[in-house]
Structures are given as structure tokens and as C-alpha cells.
C-alpha positions as CSV (number, residue, x, y, z in Angstrom):
1,M,-29.8,-8.1,54.1
2,K,-28.0,-5.3,55.5
3,D,-25.1,-7.5,57.0
4,L,-25.0,-9.2,53.5
5,N,-24.3,-6.4,51.7
6,L,-22.0,-5.3,54.0
7,M,-20.3,-8.7,53.6
8,G,-20.7,-8.6,50.2
9,K,-19.0,-5.5,49.3
10,T,-16.3,-7.2,52.2
11,W,-15.0,-9.9,49.2
12,M,-15.4,-7.2,46.3
13,V,-12.9,-5.2,48.4
14,L,-11.1,-8.7,49.0
15,L,-10.8,-9.7,45.7
16,C,-9.7,-6.7,44.1
17,S,-7.0,-6.2,46.6
18,M,-6.2,-9.6,45.2
19,G,-5.9,-8.5,41.6
20,V,-9.5,-9.8,40.1
21,Q,-11.5,-7.6,37.7
22,C,-13.8,-5.4,39.3
23,I,-16.3,-3.1,39.0
24,S,-16.3,0.7,40.3
25,D,-19.0,2.5,41.3
26,N,-17.7,4.7,39.8
27,Y,-17.0,4.0,36.5
28,S,-20.3,3.3,33.5
29,N,-19.3,1.8,30.9
30,D,-18.7,-1.5,31.9
31,V,-15.2,-1.4,31.9
32,L,-13.7,-3.9,33.8
33,H,-10.9,-2.9,36.0
34,P,-10.7,-0.4,38.5
35,C,-10.5,3.2,37.5
36,E,-9.7,6.6,38.9
37,Q,-9.9,10.1,38.9
38,A,-8.0,12.4,36.6
39,I,-5.0,14.0,37.6
40,D,-3.0,16.7,35.8
41,M,-0.2,15.2,33.5
42,N,2.9,16.3,33.9
43,W,3.6,15.6,30.0
44,N,1.5,15.6,27.1
45,M,1.7,13.0,24.1
46,T,3.5,14.7,21.7
47,D,6.2,15.4,24.4
48,L,6.3,12.1,24.8
49,V,6.6,11.3,21.6
50,G,9.2,13.7,20.7
51,F,11.1,12.7,23.9
52,A,11.7,8.7,22.3
53,S,14.7,8.1,20.4
54,E,15.7,5.1,17.6
55,E,17.6,3.8,20.9
56,P,15.1,2.4,23.4
57,S,16.1,4.6,26.8
58,Q,13.8,4.4,29.9
59,I,11.8,7.0,31.1
60,T,12.9,7.6,35.5
61,E,11.3,10.6,36.6
62,E,7.9,10.8,37.4
63,V,5.8,10.7,34.0
64,Y,2.2,10.1,33.1
65,V,0.7,11.2,29.9
66,E,-2.9,10.7,28.9
67,G,-4.6,9.3,25.5
68,W,-8.0,7.9,24.4
69,V,-7.9,3.7,23.0
70,I,-8.2,4.1,19.5
71,S,-7.1,0.2,19.1
72,S,-9.3,-3.4,19.3
73,D,-8.2,-6.7,20.2
74,K,-11.6,-8.0,20.3
75,A,-11.3,-10.1,16.8
76,G,-8.0,-10.8,17.5
77,N,-6.1,-8.6,14.5
78,F,-4.2,-6.9,17.6
79,F,-2.5,-9.1,20.2
80,N,-1.2,-7.7,23.2
81,E,-0.9,-4.4,22.5
82,L,-2.8,-1.6,23.1
83,W,-2.8,2.1,21.0
84,L,-4.0,4.8,22.5
85,Q,-3.8,9.2,20.6
86,D,-4.7,12.1,22.5
87,D,-7.7,13.5,21.9
88,L,-10.8,11.8,21.1
89,S,-11.5,14.3,17.0
90,N,-7.9,16.4,16.5
91,P,-5.7,13.9,17.6
92,Q,-1.5,15.2,17.4
93,S,0.2,12.6,18.5
94,G,-0.2,8.3,19.5
95,I,1.8,5.5,21.1
96,K,1.9,1.2,20.6
97,I,2.1,-0.5,24.8
98,V,3.2,-3.7,24.5
99,L,2.0,-5.4,27.4
100,E,0.8,-8.9,28.7
101,Q,-2.4,-9.1,28.9
102,R,-5.1,-10.6,26.3
103,D,-8.5,-9.5,25.8
104,T,-7.6,-5.6,26.3
105,Y,-10.5,-4.8,24.5
106,V,-12.8,-6.2,27.3
107,R,-10.4,-3.5,30.2
108,Y,-9.8,-1.1,27.5
109,P,-13.0,-0.6,25.0
110,V,-12.6,1.7,21.9
111,G,-13.1,5.3,23.9
112,T,-11.6,5.0,27.0
113,R,-9.6,6.8,28.8
114,L,-5.9,6.1,30.5
115,F,-3.7,7.9,32.0
116,I,-0.1,5.6,31.8
117,S,2.5,6.4,34.5
118,L,5.9,5.9,32.9
119,K,8.4,5.4,35.2
120,G,10.4,2.8,34.7
121,L,9.2,1.8,31.6
122,W,11.3,1.6,28.8
123,I,10.2,4.1,25.7
124,R,12.2,3.9,21.2
125,K,10.8,5.7,18.4
126,K,11.0,4.0,15.4
127,Y,9.5,5.0,11.9
128,G,7.6,7.5,13.9
129,L,6.4,4.7,15.7
130,C,6.5,5.8,19.1
131,E,6.5,1.8,21.2
132,V,6.2,1.6,25.3
133,G,7.0,-1.5,27.3
134,S,9.3,-2.9,30.0
135,A,13.5,-3.4,29.1
136,L,14.1,-6.9,27.1
137,S,17.5,-7.9,25.8
138,L,17.3,-9.8,22.3
139,F,21.0,-11.1,21.1
140,G,22.3,-8.2,23.6
141,N,20.3,-5.3,22.4
142,Q,18.3,-3.2,24.0
143,S,14.1,-3.8,22.9
144,I,11.2,-3.0,23.7
145,G,9.2,-5.9,25.7
146,R,6.1,-6.5,26.9
147,I,4.3,-4.9,30.5
148,P,4.3,-8.1,32.1
149,F,0.3,-8.5,33.2
150,H,1.1,-7.7,37.4
151,Q,2.2,-4.5,36.9
152,L,-0.5,-3.6,34.4
153,T,-2.4,-1.6,37.1
154,T,1.2,0.8,38.0
155,H,1.3,1.8,35.4
156,I,-1.8,2.1,33.1
157,K,-4.7,3.6,35.4
158,V,-8.1,4.0,33.4
159,V,-10.0,7.1,34.7
160,C,-13.7,7.1,36.3
161,G,-16.1,8.6,33.4
162,D,-18.5,7.4,30.6
163,Q,-16.6,5.9,27.6
164,S,-16.4,8.4,24.7
165,E,-16.7,8.2,20.8
166,V,-13.5,9.0,18.6
167,V,-14.6,11.2,16.1
168,L,-12.6,10.0,12.7
169,S,-10.5,11.8,10.5
170,T,-11.8,11.1,6.7
171,V,-9.0,11.6,4.5
172,A,-7.9,10.2,0.8
173,L,-4.9,8.1,0.3
174,S,-3.0,10.9,-1.8
175,Q,-3.6,13.1,1.8
176,I,-2.0,10.6,4.6
177,G,0.9,12.3,5.9
178,E,3.0,11.7,9.1
179,T,0.5,14.0,11.4
180,H,-1.5,10.4,11.0
181,L,1.0,8.3,12.2
182,N,-0.3,6.0,15.1
183,T,-3.8,7.6,15.2
184,L,-7.1,6.1,14.0
185,I,-8.4,7.2,10.6
186,R,-11.0,6.5,8.1
187,I,-9.4,6.6,4.7
188,A,-12.7,7.1,1.5
189,N,-13.0,6.4,-1.8
190,V,-10.2,3.4,-1.6
191,E,-10.7,-0.2,-3.5
192,F,-8.2,-3.5,-2.7
193,E,-5.4,-3.6,-5.9
194,Y,-7.2,-5.4,-9.2
195,G,-5.3,-8.7,-8.7
196,E,-6.1,-8.3,-4.9
197,I,-10.1,-9.2,-5.8
198,G,-11.0,-12.8,-4.6
199,K,-8.6,-13.9,-2.7
200,T,-8.2,-13.6,1.5
201,L,-7.3,-10.9,3.4
202,A,-4.9,-12.9,4.7
203,L,-3.1,-16.4,4.7
204,E,-4.0,-18.8,7.4
205,K,-1.0,-18.3,10.4
206,E,0.5,-15.4,8.2
207,E,0.5,-11.1,8.9
208,T,-0.5,-10.8,5.1
209,E,-0.1,-7.3,2.8
210,R,-3.0,-6.3,0.9
211,I,-2.0,-3.5,-1.5
212,I,-5.5,-0.5,-1.4
213,T,-5.6,2.0,-4.2
214,D,-7.5,5.3,-5.3
215,C,-8.2,6.3,-8.8
216,L,-5.0,8.1,-9.1
217,G,-3.4,5.0,-8.3
218,N,-1.6,6.4,-5.0
219,D,-1.7,2.9,-3.1
220,M,-0.5,1.3,0.1
221,R,-0.5,-1.6,2.5
222,V,-3.1,-3.4,4.8
223,L,-2.5,-6.0,7.4
224,T,-4.0,-8.7,8.9
225,S,-3.1,-11.5,10.7
226,G,-3.1,-14.8,9.8
227,Y,-5.0,-15.7,13.6
228,S,-8.2,-12.9,12.6
229,D,-11.3,-13.6,13.0
230,F,-12.1,-12.2,9.6
231,Y,-8.7,-13.0,7.8
232,Q,-10.9,-15.7,5.8
233,D,-12.9,-12.3,4.5
234,Y,-12.3,-12.4,0.7
235,I,-11.3,-9.1,-1.2
236,P,-14.5,-8.1,-2.8
237,D,-15.3,-6.2,-6.2
238,T,-16.2,-2.7,-4.9
239,Q,-15.1,0.4,-3.4
240,G,-15.2,2.3,-0.5
241,Q,-13.8,2.6,3.0
242,I,-11.3,1.4,5.2
243,T,-11.1,2.2,9.2
244,G,-7.8,1.3,11.1
245,I,-4.4,2.8,12.9
246,L,-2.1,3.9,10.5
247,M,1.6,2.7,11.1
248,A,5.2,2.9,9.1
249,D,8.0,1.0,8.4
250,R,11.1,0.8,6.0
251,Q,8.4,0.3,3.4
252,G,6.1,3.0,4.0
253,F,3.1,3.7,5.7
254,Y,0.3,1.4,6.2
255,I,-2.4,0.6,8.1
256,K,-4.1,-2.0,10.2
257,V,-8.0,-2.8,10.4
258,R,-9.3,-3.5,14.1
259,E,-12.5,-5.6,13.0
260,A,-13.9,-6.4,9.6
261,K,-16.4,-3.9,9.8
262,D,-13.5,-1.6,9.7
263,I,-13.6,-2.2,6.1
264,L,-17.1,-1.1,4.7
265,L,-16.8,-0.9,0.9
266,K,-20.1,-0.9,-1.2
267,N,-19.4,1.5,-3.7
268,E,-18.9,0.6,-7.2
269,R,-15.0,0.9,-8.3
270,C,-12.7,3.0,-10.3
271,L,-12.5,2.0,-14.2
272,V,-9.6,-0.9,-14.2
273,P,-6.2,0.8,-15.4
274,I,-4.9,-1.1,-17.9
275,E,-1.0,-1.6,-18.5
276,P,0.2,-0.2,-21.5
277,K,2.3,-2.9,-23.0
278,T,4.0,-3.1,-27.0
279,S,4.0,-6.1,-28.6
280,D,5.5,-7.4,-31.2
281,Q,2.1,-9.5,-33.0
282,I,-0.3,-7.0,-33.4
283,L,0.2,-6.2,-37.4
284,I,-1.8,-4.7,-39.7
285,T,-3.4,-7.1,-42.4
286,E,-5.9,-4.9,-45.1
287,I,-6.7,-1.4,-45.5
288,A,-9.6,-1.0,-48.0
289,D,-10.7,2.2,-50.8
290,P,-13.5,0.5,-52.5
291,D,-13.6,2.1,-56.3
292,N,-17.4,2.2,-55.6
293,A,-17.8,3.6,-52.2
294,A,-15.6,5.7,-50.6
295,E,-17.8,4.9,-47.8
296,G,-16.7,1.4,-47.4
297,R,-12.9,2.4,-46.3
298,F,-11.3,0.3,-43.8
299,I,-8.5,-0.2,-41.5
300,E,-7.4,-4.7,-40.5
301,L,-5.3,-5.1,-37.5
302,Y,-4.9,-8.8,-36.9
303,N,-3.3,-10.4,-33.1
304,E,-0.8,-13.3,-34.5
305,G,-0.7,-14.1,-30.5
306,E,-2.9,-16.8,-28.5
307,S,-4.2,-14.4,-26.2
308,S,-6.2,-11.2,-26.3
309,F,-4.5,-8.0,-26.4
310,N,-5.3,-4.8,-25.2
311,L,-4.1,-1.6,-27.3
312,E,-4.1,0.7,-24.7
313,G,-2.1,4.2,-25.7
314,W,-1.4,2.3,-29.3
315,R,-2.4,4.8,-32.6
316,L,-3.2,4.5,-36.2
317,L,-1.1,7.3,-37.2
318,R,-1.4,8.8,-41.5
319,Y,0.8,10.7,-43.4
320,T,-1.2,12.0,-46.1
321,N,0.6,12.2,-50.0
322,A,4.5,13.0,-49.6
323,N,3.7,14.5,-46.1
324,L,6.1,14.2,-43.4
325,E,3.6,15.7,-41.3
326,V,1.1,13.8,-39.3
327,G,-2.0,14.6,-41.1
328,S,-4.2,12.8,-38.7
329,V,-4.0,10.3,-35.1
330,F,-6.3,7.7,-34.4
331,D,-6.0,6.4,-30.7
332,L,-6.5,2.9,-29.8
333,S,-7.0,2.9,-26.3
334,G,-9.7,0.9,-25.1
335,L,-10.0,-1.4,-28.2
336,E,-8.8,-5.0,-27.6
337,I,-8.2,-7.9,-30.1
338,Q,-9.2,-11.3,-28.9
339,G,-5.7,-14.2,-30.5
340,K,-6.0,-15.1,-33.5
341,S,-8.3,-11.8,-33.7
342,T,-8.4,-9.2,-36.2
343,L,-9.9,-5.9,-35.2
344,V,-11.5,-3.7,-38.1
345,I,-11.6,0.3,-37.5
346,A,-13.9,1.7,-40.5
347,A,-14.1,5.5,-41.7
348,K,-17.3,5.9,-41.7
349,G,-19.5,3.4,-39.5
350,P,-23.5,3.1,-40.2
351,E,-22.2,3.4,-44.1
352,F,-19.5,0.2,-43.3
353,E,-22.6,-2.0,-41.7
354,A,-24.8,-1.3,-44.8
355,I,-22.4,-2.3,-47.3
356,Y,-20.8,-5.1,-45.0
357,G,-23.9,-6.7,-43.3
358,F,-22.3,-5.4,-39.7
359,A,-20.4,-2.9,-37.6
360,P,-16.7,-2.5,-37.6
361,D,-15.0,-2.7,-34.3
362,A,-14.4,0.2,-34.6
363,I,-14.8,3.9,-35.9
364,A,-12.3,6.8,-37.2
365,G,-14.3,9.0,-38.8
366,T,-13.4,11.7,-41.5
367,N,-9.7,11.7,-42.7
368,S,-8.8,9.2,-40.4
369,P,-5.7,7.2,-40.8
370,A,-8.7,4.9,-42.0
371,D,-10.3,6.8,-44.6
372,S,-7.1,7.5,-47.2
373,N,-7.9,7.3,-50.7
374,G,-4.8,5.1,-51.5
375,D,-1.9,7.4,-52.2
376,D,-1.2,8.5,-48.6
377,N,1.5,6.3,-45.8
378,L,0.1,4.6,-42.8
379,A,1.8,3.7,-39.4
380,L,0.9,2.0,-36.3
381,L,2.6,3.3,-33.5
382,D,2.7,1.2,-29.7
383,P,2.1,3.5,-26.3
384,F,6.4,4.2,-26.3
385,D,6.0,6.5,-29.4
386,E,8.1,2.6,-31.5
387,V,7.2,2.8,-34.7
388,I,5.5,-1.3,-34.6
389,D,3.8,-1.4,-38.1
390,V,3.9,0.6,-41.5
391,F,2.8,0.7,-44.9
392,G,4.6,2.7,-48.0
393,V,7.2,5.3,-47.8
394,I,6.4,8.5,-45.5
395,G,7.1,11.3,-47.7
396,E,6.8,10.1,-51.0
397,D,3.4,10.0,-52.8
398,G,2.0,6.7,-53.3
399,S,0.2,7.6,-56.5
400,G,2.3,5.2,-59.3
401,T,4.9,3.0,-56.7
402,D,4.7,-0.6,-55.7
403,H,2.2,1.4,-52.1
404,E,-0.5,2.7,-53.7
405,F,-3.8,1.4,-52.8
406,E,-6.7,4.1,-55.5
407,D,-9.2,2.5,-55.8
408,G,-8.4,-0.5,-54.6
409,K,-6.6,-2.9,-51.4
410,A,-3.6,-3.6,-49.7
411,V,-3.8,-7.4,-48.1
412,R,-0.9,-8.5,-46.0
413,I,0.1,-12.3,-47.3
414,P,-1.1,-14.7,-45.1
415,D,2.8,-16.1,-44.1
416,I,3.2,-12.9,-42.7
417,H,3.5,-13.2,-39.1
418,S,5.0,-10.3,-37.3
419,P,4.3,-6.1,-38.2
420,N,7.7,-5.0,-39.7
421,A,8.7,-0.9,-39.2
422,V,10.3,-0.8,-42.5
423,F,7.7,-1.1,-45.1
424,L,8.8,-3.9,-48.2
425,S,6.2,-4.6,-51.4
426,N,6.7,-8.1,-51.5
427,E,5.0,-8.9,-47.7
428,W,2.3,-6.9,-49.0
429,T,-0.8,-8.1,-51.9
430,I,-1.5,-4.7,-53.8
431,F,-4.8,-4.2,-55.6
432,N,-5.4,-0.8,-57.8
433,D,-6.5,1.3,-60.8
434,S,-3.2,2.2,-62.5
435,G,0.0,0.7,-60.3
436,P,2.9,0.2,-61.3
437,P,3.9,-3.6,-62.1
438,G,4.0,-5.2,-59.5
439,T,1.0,-4.2,-58.1
440,I,-2.4,-5.7,-59.6
441,Q,-4.3,-3.5,-61.8
442,N,-7.3,-5.1,-61.2
443,P,-10.0,-2.2,-59.2
444,Q,-11.9,-3.6,-56.0
445,E,-15.5,-3.0,-55.5
446,A,-17.2,-3.8,-51.8
447,P,-18.5,-5.7,-50.7
448,A,-17.9,-8.4,-53.3
449,D,-13.9,-8.0,-53.1
450,F,-13.2,-7.0,-49.7
451,N,-13.5,-9.7,-46.9
452,P,-13.0,-7.4,-43.2
453,G,-12.5,-9.1,-40.2
454,V,-11.1,-12.0,-41.7
455,R,-7.0,-12.9,-42.5
456,N,-6.8,-13.9,-46.1
């Protein structure tokens, strides 16, 4: 039995000397690579990153640096590259090593301690990314190429010992900076941009960018390879955390995850932000001051467009009597008008419902733009403070004028399909109790003389 054991060990030594992957008796973490005892480093990784410049340069001295593996190509999102950072829990620097080696996760699992012999290798730093490899000439220009497979054991040494756990730094999108570059981080409270929901993480055989954002509007790119095992995973409608290596290019920061479980989104996402927009298809179509029920006052808006329209940032203003200053404002944010439909805004909700038999779309309150007694002037503004539509002449009391609707109503003529920032009385049919010629002196009573919610 002893002879057999001796023979087995002899064959193992012979195989290892031939370059076959071996497990050292001193190495306990299943890394299929011979390990070595730690040596004193004469450079730290921060020194190395500081030495690098945008122009590739060769390291000609005996230089050693130490680092811990933070990347994994097990799921195919990394290819022929190995990422190291200088500390397990509080990294100050990180580097990328490009090498002619697939399945680096077998030789160098996450948390493996390595020391790198840099003599003869080339180094470059661009956009903050520090890259180490061999010489490569492209169209006469020096660049960084992959370290050939047969040179890997010369330059990359596994330090004997147990595999260690990387302690992640958790940051918000707003906190990310250059100090996090080339290190493994966890970004908290993020979600994919609303327009990305339902898409796959990447297109087949294409490296694809998707955008993540937070509730404050900060955003960043996530890069996923179309060759990865999880590129077909669908982007969820949820929020959570994403773990990956922070990188940069001319467009700024981006993150690259190692596997599907680095994307952990299980929480409810932020409210979808609405982009404020203007429109020339939203107009005032009715203003009501019933003779028999002041509680039945309302304003009706209409959307001439075919599609629904969100009124984020829109406002209704009331100029009381002859005042030039705004008397009251009603914010229309959060309201939406369906295409070819109305939006009814009541002064008082329960009273309106009791009179007309249905609830209004919004309640503006007492003394609001919806609570006019018939001699006030009204304006509809878009999110950019542009007057889109107006009723009456601001600075002129409506009593006895062609824009008086006291105890009656003002109804937009059906042939008018666009708003108007200048009041024209011929666009309206106006009922009142004592108005001038051109208006109809016929007080209106609710509910019979009103039809809120229907464009006449």
C-alpha cells in the first residue's frame, strides 16, 4: 500500500510539473491550482494604480502586489478577465487582469488571495480602470493584451489558505464615486428604469446596457453580456439591490454583475415619475355657477387628443373679480384625462355627488378656481407656466360683461377644438341672470340645466 501511495504521489508530481491543474495538500478551498506561501509585497495596489497612465507601459522591475479575487466568469458575464481588489472589506484600489484563461472561477474563486508578479507585464489606466496584461500591438499602437496561458503560473500565484469572504460595501447611487472604481459594491434601493421593465437583461450575443435608477432620479448603466447564462432573464417591476464591479468609460460609471443572484429586487418600486408635458389639446369646456345650488359649482376640462394625457405640473388659476393677482390655485398634478374625455373638478365633493348623482374626478375646495360665483377670471397653465387656455379678461370684473356667468354657466362651443390664451366670447355660450347682449339672460338650475362630464 505504501508503494502504491508513493507511486501515486510520484505521478501527481509529474503531472503537476507538466502543467496539469493540481490541488495542493496545503490548500483547503478546492481551488484547482498549486498554492504558495505568502511573500512580502514590495508594492501595494494603490502604488500600482498610481503608477499606471493612459499610455501602456511595461513593468521591468521585480514588482509584486497582493489582492483578492472579486470577479467570476461562472455565469459567462465575464470573459478572459480577472478582477482583484486590495482588501476584503475596505478596498482602496482594484485592478483588472486580462488573461488567456476560461473558467477562471475554477482556478480563482471569489475570495481567493493572489499575489501577482508584474515583471514583464504591461499596465494602462483609462477612465480610472487599471488594466494589466501582456503587450499587444493594434494598427501600430501599443495596447494591453491577454497574458498567454503558458505564462499564467509565472505571473499569478495563489496564496495557500482558506478562501475568504468579501465583505461588501453598500452604497446609494448618489454616493458612488471614483473611490469605488474597480471594486465590488452593493448598490441599495435601485430599480430598472420604467421603460426597461419586461425586457431581457441583454440581447442575444450582444453586450447590452440597461439603466437602473433610484427614487431621486439618479441613474447608472448595467452591462450584461448576451453570452451570459442569464441574459434572457426578464427585468422585474420591483426594487432592491444590485451587486457588481464598478467600472467606467467615457460615458461615466457602470456596473457589471457576476451572476443572476447579484440582482436582488424584491421590494415595491418607487412611484413612476411622470415627465411634465405641455399640450394644445387640453381646454376648458364648462364652468358652472348654478342659480339654485352654489354647492354644485364645477369646472370641466376636455382632452381633444386620442390618447390619455397626464396633467403633472398643470394648474388652474382664479383671478377674483378685477384682481390682477392670483386669488387661488388648484394643482392638477396626479390627474389624467383620457382621450376624447372630460375631467370634472368640483368645488365640493359630497354636495356635487348628491346633486348630479356621481362623484367628480377631483375636488378643488371652497374659494378655489372651481368655486367661482360667476364674475371671476380663470386660466389654465401648463408645467412650464405657459397660459394654455383662459376664460375672461384678467383685471376686469366679469359683472355685466360678455364673460359673466353668475347664476348660470359658460359652455365652450362644440366647434372649438383648441385652447386659446386670449379670451374670445364667440367661443362660448354664456348663461347668466343679468348679462349684456350676446349672453343669454337665463339663470341655470342644477341638475337639470347642467351636464358635467359630457362635452355638449
